[in-house]
C-alpha atoms as a printed R data frame, in Angstrom:
   type eleno elety resid chain resno       x       y        z
1  ATOM     1    CA   UNK     A     1  10.614  -2.984 -144.811
2  ATOM     2    CA   UNK     A     2  13.662  -4.214 -142.740
3  ATOM     3    CA   UNK     A     3  13.128  -5.908 -139.570
4  ATOM     4    CA   UNK     A     4  15.661  -7.349 -137.210
5  ATOM     5    CA   UNK     A     5  15.722  -8.827 -133.726
6  ATOM     6    CA   UNK     A     6  16.684  -5.313 -132.732
7  ATOM     7    CA   UNK     A     7  14.085  -3.449 -134.329
8  ATOM     8    CA   UNK     A     8  11.885  -1.463 -131.808
9  ATOM     9    CA   UNK     A     9   8.519  -1.871 -131.715
10 ATOM    10    CA   UNK     A    10   5.664   0.482 -130.070
11 ATOM    11    CA   UNK     A    11   2.107   1.126 -130.253
12 ATOM    12    CA   UNK     A    12   0.738   3.730 -132.888
13 ATOM    13    CA   UNK     A    13  -1.109   6.739 -131.962
14 ATOM    14    CA   UNK     A    14  -3.656   5.947 -134.835
15 ATOM    15    CA   UNK     A    15  -5.440   3.166 -133.325
16 ATOM    16    CA   UNK     A    16  -7.755   2.810 -130.443
17 ATOM    17    CA   UNK     A    17  -7.971  -0.410 -128.381
18 ATOM    18    CA   UNK     A    18  -9.781  -2.193 -125.838
19 ATOM    19    CA   UNK     A    19  -9.433  -5.800 -123.902
20 ATOM    20    CA   UNK     A    20 -12.880  -7.565 -124.538
21 ATOM    21    CA   UNK     A    21 -12.598 -10.733 -122.724
22 ATOM    22    CA   UNK     A    22  -9.036 -11.360 -122.962
23 ATOM    23    CA   UNK     A    23  -8.648 -10.478 -126.671
24 ATOM    24    CA   UNK     A    24  -7.578  -7.210 -127.760
25 ATOM    25    CA   UNK     A    25 -10.027  -5.629 -130.402
26 ATOM    26    CA   UNK     A    26  -8.523  -2.522 -132.100
27 ATOM    27    CA   UNK     A    27  -9.680   0.122 -134.633
28 ATOM    28    CA   UNK     A    28  -7.199   2.009 -136.832
29 ATOM    29    CA   UNK     A    29  -8.712   5.485 -136.594
30 ATOM    30    CA   UNK     A    30  -7.608   6.946 -139.829
31 ATOM    31    CA   UNK     A    31  -9.290   4.206 -141.947
32 ATOM    32    CA   UNK     A    32 -11.876   2.897 -139.787
33 ATOM    33    CA   UNK     A    33 -11.108  -0.959 -140.052
34 ATOM    34    CA   UNK     A    34 -11.230  -3.087 -136.868
35 ATOM    35    CA   UNK     A    35  -9.271  -5.838 -135.852
36 ATOM    36    CA   UNK     A    36  -8.687  -8.433 -133.082
37 ATOM    37    CA   UNK     A    37  -5.802 -10.247 -131.960
38 ATOM    38    CA   UNK     A    38  -5.939 -14.042 -130.932
39 ATOM    39    CA   UNK     A    39  -4.210 -15.298 -127.547
40 ATOM    40    CA   UNK     A    40  -0.663 -15.196 -128.308
41 ATOM    41    CA   UNK     A    41  -0.778 -11.675 -130.361
42 ATOM    42    CA   UNK     A    42  -2.644 -10.400 -127.180
43 ATOM    43    CA   UNK     A    43   0.041 -11.171 -124.928
44 ATOM    44    CA   UNK     A    44   2.546  -9.454 -127.496
45 ATOM    45    CA   UNK     A    45   0.250  -6.084 -127.303
46 ATOM    46    CA   UNK     A    46   0.108  -6.344 -123.769
47 ATOM    47    CA   UNK     A    47   4.107  -6.208 -123.685
48 ATOM    48    CA   UNK     A    48   3.573  -3.084 -125.955
49 ATOM    49    CA   UNK     A    49   1.157  -1.218 -123.736
50 ATOM    50    CA   UNK     A    50   3.939  -1.057 -121.223
51 ATOM    51    CA   UNK     A    51   6.757   0.421 -123.065
52 ATOM    52    CA   UNK     A    52   8.197  -0.013 -126.680
53 ATOM    53    CA   UNK     A    53  10.121  -3.460 -126.990
54 ATOM    54    CA   UNK     A    54  12.556  -4.975 -129.532
55 ATOM    55    CA   UNK     A    55  11.587  -8.035 -131.524
56 ATOM    56    CA   UNK     A    56  13.903 -10.064 -129.162
57 ATOM    57    CA   UNK     A    57  12.961  -8.569 -125.757
58 ATOM    58    CA   UNK     A    58   9.163  -9.353 -126.877
59 ATOM    59    CA   UNK     A    59  10.240 -13.168 -128.058
60 ATOM    60    CA   UNK     A    60  12.018 -13.560 -124.472
61 ATOM    61    CA   UNK     A    61   9.096 -12.351 -122.637
62 ATOM    62    CA   UNK     A    62   6.728 -14.535 -124.697
63 ATOM    63    CA   UNK     A    63   8.704 -17.992 -124.646
64 ATOM    64    CA   UNK     A    64   9.071 -17.649 -120.587
65 ATOM    65    CA   UNK     A    65   5.129 -17.563 -120.807
66 ATOM    66    CA   UNK     A    66   4.480 -20.141 -123.480
67 ATOM    67    CA   UNK     A    67   6.338 -23.305 -124.865
68 ATOM    68    CA   UNK     A    68   7.512 -21.998 -128.074
69 ATOM    69    CA   UNK     A    69  10.883 -22.404 -129.943
70 ATOM    70    CA   UNK     A    70  12.467 -18.912 -129.676
71 ATOM    71    CA   UNK     A    71  14.111 -18.641 -133.462
72 ATOM    72    CA   UNK     A    72  10.712 -20.062 -134.893
73 ATOM    73    CA   UNK     A    73   8.712 -17.606 -132.669
74 ATOM    74    CA   UNK     A    74  11.197 -14.624 -133.777
75 ATOM    75    CA   UNK     A    75  10.226 -15.345 -137.671
76 ATOM    76    CA   UNK     A    76   6.644 -15.439 -136.763
77 ATOM    77    CA   UNK     A    77   6.917 -12.253 -134.823
78 ATOM    78    CA   UNK     A    78   8.293 -10.482 -136.907
79 ATOM    79    CA   UNK     A    79   5.876 -11.322 -139.768
80 ATOM    80    CA   UNK     A    80   2.880 -10.422 -137.293
81 ATOM    81    CA   UNK     A    81   4.631  -7.091 -136.766
82 ATOM    82    CA   UNK     A    82   5.035  -6.409 -140.391
83 ATOM    83    CA   UNK     A    83   1.249  -6.863 -140.602
84 ATOM    84    CA   UNK     A    84   0.487  -4.714 -137.793
85 ATOM    85    CA   UNK     A    85   2.878  -1.947 -138.951
86 ATOM    86    CA   UNK     A    86   0.851  -2.262 -142.793
87 ATOM    87    CA   UNK     A    87  -2.325  -1.725 -141.177
88 ATOM    88    CA   UNK     A    88  -1.267   1.540 -138.957
89 ATOM    89    CA   UNK     A    89  -1.274  -0.567 -135.587
90 ATOM    90    CA   UNK     A    90   2.456  -0.180 -134.723
91 ATOM    91    CA   UNK     A    91   5.319   1.867 -135.060
92 ATOM    92    CA   UNK     A    92   8.772   0.546 -135.927
93 ATOM    93    CA   UNK     A    93  12.380   1.996 -135.463
């Protein structure tokens, strides 16, 4: 799976989610698996609720809110997005 800073990420239509006390809890409606996102993951998810975004734009938004090194965060974010994609929770293009 090839992902770059310009890869566009969007929420998959194969999942349902809810904000539960400030944490996103979701279910993949095809396989029935449940997931929850920790603090920064929830912040990323909320950005994607508004519209699809590139990895770099997500990183730019998050690093203004949190004190995080951009290049390090992009690496972590890329891994996170790959896991979400493998679990059918986001789409990439």
